[in-house]
FIFI-967888 format. One record per residue: residue number from 1; residue in three letters; x, y, z of N, C-alpha, C in turn. Coordinates in Angstrom, 2 decimals, decimal comma. Each point is the difference from the previous one (the first is absolute). Layout:
PT   drenpa   dotor      n.px      n.py      n.pz     ca.px     ca.py     ca.pz      c.px      c.py      c.pz
PT      NUM     ALA         X         Y         Z         X         Y         Z         X         Y         Z
...
//
This chain:
PT   drenpa   dotor      n.px      n.py      n.pz     ca.px     ca.py     ca.pz      c.px      c.py      c.pz
PT        1     UNK    221,27     91,61    159,01      0,19     -0,33     -1,71     -1,06      0,13     -0,80
PT        2     UNK     -0,49     -1,86      0,05     -1,68      0,37     -0,02     -1,22      0,79      0,31
PT        3     UNK      0,01     -0,23      1,13     -0,82      0,88      0,45      0,07      1,11     -0,76
PT        4     UNK      0,86      1,12     -0,35     -0,22      1,08     -0,77     -0,27     -0,09     -1,87
PT        5     UNK      0,25     -1,58     -0,17      0,00      0,23     -1,55     -1,71      0,19     -0,09
PT        6     UNK     -0,77     -1,60      0,21     -1,24      0,51      0,03     -0,70      0,53      0,30
PT        7     UNK     -0,26      1,11      1,41     -1,02      0,60     -0,58      0,28      1,59     -0,76
PT        8     UNK      1,74     -0,58     -1,02      0,54      1,53     -1,46     -0,62     -0,89     -0,64
PT        9     UNK     -0,14     -1,22     -0,20     -0,37     -0,51     -1,25     -1,80     -0,14     -0,56
PT       10     UNK     -0,32     -0,01      2,04     -1,77     -0,10     -0,12     -0,47      1,09     -0,08
PT       11     UNK      0,78      1,69     -0,04     -0,72      1,32     -0,18     -0,08      0,68     -1,55
PT       12     UNK      2,10     -0,70     -0,17     -0,55     -0,63     -1,71     -0,60     -0,16     -0,92
PT       13     UNK      0,00     -0,71      1,07     -1,79     -0,72     -1,34     -1,13      0,37      0,46
PT       14     UNK      0,53      0,29      0,80     -2,05      1,21     -0,67     -0,39      0,90     -0,15
PT       15     UNK      1,56      0,61      0,17      0,53      1,07     -0,95     -0,75      0,15     -1,38
PT       16     UNK      0,08     -1,35     -0,57      0,01     -0,60     -1,71     -0,60     -0,32     -0,03
PT       17     UNK     -1,20     -0,90      0,30     -1,56     -0,53     -0,21      0,49     -1,58     -1,67
PT       18     UNK      0,30      1,77     -0,68      0,03     -1,03     -1,73      0,82     -0,83      0,29
PT       19     UNK      1,38     -0,08      0,53      0,77     -0,43      0,09     -0,39     -1,29      0,53
PT       20     UNK     -0,32      0,15      1,16      0,15     -0,58      1,45     -0,86     -1,31     -1,23
PT       21     UNK     -1,29      0,30     -0,34     -1,14     -0,52     -0,11      1,04     -0,70     -2,56
PT       22     UNK      0,81      1,17      0,13      0,43     -1,49     -1,00     -0,69      0,73     -1,52
PT       23     UNK     -1,51      1,32      0,78     -0,09      0,92     -1,05      0,52      1,17     -0,28
PT       24     UNK      0,27      0,69     -1,53     -0,65      1,17     -0,46     -0,38      0,83      0,77
PT       25     UNK      0,63      1,52      0,31     -0,93      0,68      0,01      0,19      1,66     -0,29
PT       26     UNK     -0,68      0,24     -0,18     -0,55      1,95     -0,61      0,00      0,72      0,53
PT       27     UNK     -0,09      0,93      0,10     -0,55      1,32      0,55     -0,39      1,14     -0,41
PT       28     UNK     -1,03      0,15     -0,07     -1,43      0,71     -0,56      0,45      1,45      0,14
PT       29     UNK     -0,31      0,99     -0,61      0,19      1,34     -0,08     -0,81      0,81     -0,45
PT       30     UNK     -0,79     -0,60     -0,60     -1,64      0,77     -1,28     -0,76      0,83      0,67
PT       31     UNK      0,79      2,08      0,41     -0,63      0,61      0,90     -0,80      1,34     -1,54
PT       32     UNK     -1,04     -0,47     -0,33     -1,23      1,02     -1,04      0,32     -0,69     -1,54
PT       33     UNK      0,76     -0,89      0,16      0,48     -1,21     -1,35     -1,48      0,34     -0,63
PT       34     UNK      0,91     -0,15     -1,55     -1,17     -0,43     -1,46     -0,18     -0,86     -0,03
PT       35     UNK     -1,42     -0,31      0,05     -0,19     -1,74      0,83      0,34     -0,71     -1,60
PT       36     UNK     -0,45      0,73     -0,65      0,78     -1,24     -1,36      1,43     -0,76      0,27
PT       37     UNK      1,05      1,12      0,27      1,34      0,27      0,50      0,82     -1,26      1,20
PT       38     UNK     -1,91      0,57      1,14      0,36     -1,51      1,11     -0,29     -1,15     -0,74
PT       39     UNK     -0,58      0,07     -0,66     -0,20     -1,84     -0,96      0,81     -0,25     -0,44
PT       40     UNK      0,29      0,87     -0,75      1,27     -0,46     -1,25      1,00     -0,66      1,17
PT       41     UNK      0,32      0,73      1,48      1,53      0,02      0,84     -0,18     -1,49      0,16
PT       42     UNK     -1,29      0,10      0,02     -0,77     -1,78      1,87     -0,09     -0,63     -1,33
PT       43     UNK     -0,55      0,32     -1,49     -0,43     -1,46     -0,71      2,14     -0,47     -0,48
PT       44     UNK      1,31      0,64      0,19      0,89     -0,15      0,04      0,86     -0,53      0,56
PT       45     UNK     -0,87      0,54      1,74      1,21     -0,78      1,25     -0,36     -1,43     -0,20
PT       46     UNK     -2,12     -0,34     -0,21     -0,19     -1,36     -0,07     -0,30     -1,01     -1,41
PT       47     UNK      0,54      1,20     -0,88      0,22     -1,05     -0,66     -1,98     -0,59     -0,57
PT       48     UNK     -1,05      1,24      0,30     -0,96     -0,45     -0,40     -0,15      1,38     -1,50
PT       49     UNK     -1,34     -0,53     -0,65     -0,56      0,77     -0,90     -0,89      0,75      0,50
PT       50     UNK     -0,13      1,46     -0,32     -0,91      0,34      0,35     -0,60      0,32     -0,70
PT       51     UNK     -2,19      0,14     -0,80      0,08      1,55     -0,64     -1,13      0,89     -0,21
PT       52     UNK      0,78      0,73      0,57     -0,78      1,64      0,33     -1,17      0,47     -1,14
PT       53     UNK     -1,15     -0,41      0,39     -1,14      0,91     -0,57      0,56      1,78     -0,33
PT       54     UNK     -0,07      0,62     -1,02      0,55      0,89     -0,76     -0,73      1,44      1,09
PT       55     UNK     -1,67     -0,54      0,66     -0,36      1,28      0,51      0,46      0,29      1,92
PT       56     UNK      1,52     -1,17      0,20      0,31     -0,32      1,50      1,23      0,76     -0,29
PT       57     UNK     -0,49      1,48      0,59      0,31      1,05      0,33      0,80      0,79      1,14
PT       58     UNK      1,13     -0,03      0,58      0,11      0,92      1,36      0,41     -0,46      0,90
PT       59     UNK      0,77     -0,01      1,39      1,15     -0,16      0,76      0,07     -0,52      1,06
PT       60     UNK      0,81     -0,97      0,54     -0,36     -0,87      0,54      0,70      0,15      1,63
PT       61     UNK     -0,18     -0,75      1,18      1,49      0,31      0,93     -0,04     -1,48      0,42
PT       62     UNK      1,38     -0,66     -0,52      0,15     -1,40      0,93      1,33     -0,15      0,39
PT       63     UNK     -0,16      0,41      1,07      1,24      0,12      0,88      0,19     -1,50      0,89
PT       64     UNK      0,94     -0,82      0,38      0,06     -0,20      0,45      0,69     -0,57      1,37
PT       65     UNK      0,40      1,34      0,40      1,16      0,54      1,03      1,68     -0,52      0,14
PT       66     UNK     -0,07     -1,67      0,18      1,34     -0,55      0,82     -0,52     -1,14     -1,35
PT       67     UNK      0,82     -0,96     -0,72      0,49     -0,31     -0,34     -1,20     -1,21     -0,09
PT       68     UNK     -0,27     -0,10     -0,54     -1,44     -1,92     -1,21      0,60     -1,22     -0,26
PT       69     UNK     -0,01     -0,88      0,75     -0,76     -1,70     -1,56     -0,12      0,68     -1,25
PT       70     UNK      0,09     -0,45     -1,18     -0,17      0,33     -1,18     -1,79     -0,55      0,11
PT       71     UNK      0,50     -0,69      0,27     -1,86     -0,87      0,11     -0,95      1,43      0,40
PT       72     UNK      0,26      0,67      0,63     -0,78      0,68      0,25     -0,37      1,16     -0,39
PT       73     UNK      1,00      0,25     -0,68     -0,60      1,50     -1,26     -0,77     -0,11     -0,78
PT       74     UNK     -0,61     -1,07     -1,10     -1,72     -0,23     -0,49     -1,12     -0,01      1,12
PT       75     UNK     -0,24     -0,29      0,94     -1,08      0,58      1,05      0,22      1,08      0,37
PT       76     UNK      1,70      1,20      0,34     -0,42      1,39     -0,07     -0,57      0,41     -1,49
PT       77     UNK      0,40      0,05     -0,68     -0,71      0,72     -1,15     -1,64     -0,36     -0,11
PT       78     UNK      0,21     -1,62      0,07     -1,39     -0,15      0,42     -1,44      1,43      0,89
PT       79     UNK      0,49     -0,45      1,31     -0,33      1,26      1,12      0,39      0,95     -0,62
PT       80     UNK      0,88      0,69     -0,07     -0,25      1,18     -0,45     -0,73      0,62     -1,35
PT       81     UNK     -0,52     -1,20     -0,84     -0,76      0,63     -1,56     -1,33     -0,22      0,85
PT       82     UNK     -0,26     -1,14      1,34     -1,84      0,75     -0,35      0,94      0,42      1,15
PT       83     UNK      0,14      0,39      0,17     -0,90      1,69      1,15      0,49      0,77     -0,91
PT       84     UNK      0,10     -0,17     -1,00      0,49      1,54     -0,86     -2,20      0,10     -0,83
PT       85     UNK      0,02     -1,17      0,26     -1,34      0,14     -0,62     -0,57     -1,17     -0,83
//
Protein backbone atom coordinates (compact mmCIF):
# COMPACT_ATOMS: atom_id res chain seq x y z
CA UNK A 1 0.00 0.00 0.00
CA UNK A 2 2.68 2.56 0.98
CA UNK A 3 4.55 1.76 -2.25
CA UNK A 4 1.60 3.26 -4.14
CA UNK A 5 0.85 6.17 -1.82
CA UNK A 6 4.28 7.83 -1.85
CA UNK A 7 4.61 7.97 -5.67
CA UNK A 8 1.07 9.32 -5.88
CA UNK A 9 1.87 12.07 -3.38
CA UNK A 10 5.05 12.93 -5.31
CA UNK A 11 3.08 13.28 -8.56
CA UNK A 12 0.45 15.49 -6.93
CA UNK A 13 3.09 17.76 -5.38
CA UNK A 14 5.00 18.05 -8.66
CA UNK A 15 1.80 19.23 -10.36
CA UNK A 16 1.25 21.91 -7.72
CA UNK A 17 4.59 23.73 -7.44
CA UNK A 18 3.19 26.64 -5.46
CA UNK A 19 1.54 24.36 -2.95
CA UNK A 20 4.67 22.24 -2.61
CA UNK A 21 6.81 25.29 -1.78
CA UNK A 22 4.18 27.08 0.26
CA UNK A 23 3.99 29.91 -2.30
CA UNK A 24 0.82 31.19 -3.88
CA UNK A 25 0.76 30.72 -7.66
CA UNK A 26 -0.93 32.65 -10.44
CA UNK A 27 -1.38 32.03 -14.14
CA UNK A 28 -0.81 35.01 -16.40
CA UNK A 29 -2.71 35.26 -19.67
CA UNK A 30 -2.45 38.80 -21.01
CA UNK A 31 -2.51 38.66 -24.82
CA UNK A 32 -2.46 41.95 -26.72
CA UNK A 33 -3.54 43.58 -23.48
CA UNK A 34 -3.33 47.29 -22.81
CA UNK A 35 -0.10 48.02 -20.92
CA UNK A 36 -1.92 50.17 -18.36
CA UNK A 37 -4.41 47.37 -17.62
CA UNK A 38 -1.64 44.78 -17.26
CA UNK A 39 0.38 46.97 -14.92
CA UNK A 40 -2.72 47.66 -12.82
CA UNK A 41 -3.58 43.94 -12.57
CA UNK A 42 -0.01 42.95 -11.70
CA UNK A 43 0.13 45.75 -9.13
CA UNK A 44 -2.95 44.30 -7.46
CA UNK A 45 -1.48 40.76 -7.57
CA UNK A 46 1.85 41.76 -6.10
CA UNK A 47 0.86 44.63 -3.81
CA UNK A 48 3.27 46.95 -5.65
CA UNK A 49 2.50 50.50 -6.68
CA UNK A 50 3.39 51.61 -10.20
CA UNK A 51 3.55 55.09 -11.71
CA UNK A 52 3.15 55.14 -15.48
CA UNK A 53 4.23 58.01 -17.68
CA UNK A 54 1.20 59.18 -19.70
CA UNK A 55 3.27 58.59 -22.85
CA UNK A 56 3.35 54.84 -22.14
CA UNK A 57 0.83 53.34 -24.54
CA UNK A 58 0.36 50.15 -26.45
CA UNK A 59 -0.21 46.48 -25.87
CA UNK A 60 1.86 43.74 -24.33
CA UNK A 61 1.83 39.95 -24.06
CA UNK A 62 2.55 38.41 -20.66
CA UNK A 63 1.69 34.71 -20.67
CA UNK A 64 2.99 32.15 -18.19
CA UNK A 65 1.45 29.02 -19.73
CA UNK A 66 1.22 27.35 -16.34
CA UNK A 67 0.87 28.64 -12.78
CA UNK A 68 3.99 30.40 -11.52
CA UNK A 69 4.97 31.54 -8.04
CA UNK A 70 3.65 35.00 -7.27
CA UNK A 71 7.17 36.30 -6.67
CA UNK A 72 7.99 35.77 -10.38
CA UNK A 73 5.13 37.96 -11.65
CA UNK A 74 6.99 41.26 -11.29
CA UNK A 75 10.16 40.00 -13.06
CA UNK A 76 7.95 38.72 -15.90
CA UNK A 77 6.37 42.16 -16.25
CA UNK A 78 9.81 43.77 -16.32
CA UNK A 79 10.94 41.40 -19.07
CA UNK A 80 7.82 42.06 -21.13
CA UNK A 81 8.24 45.83 -20.82
CA UNK A 82 11.95 45.62 -21.72
CA UNK A 83 11.05 43.63 -24.82
CA UNK A 84 8.67 46.42 -25.85
CA UNK A 85 11.49 48.96 -25.70
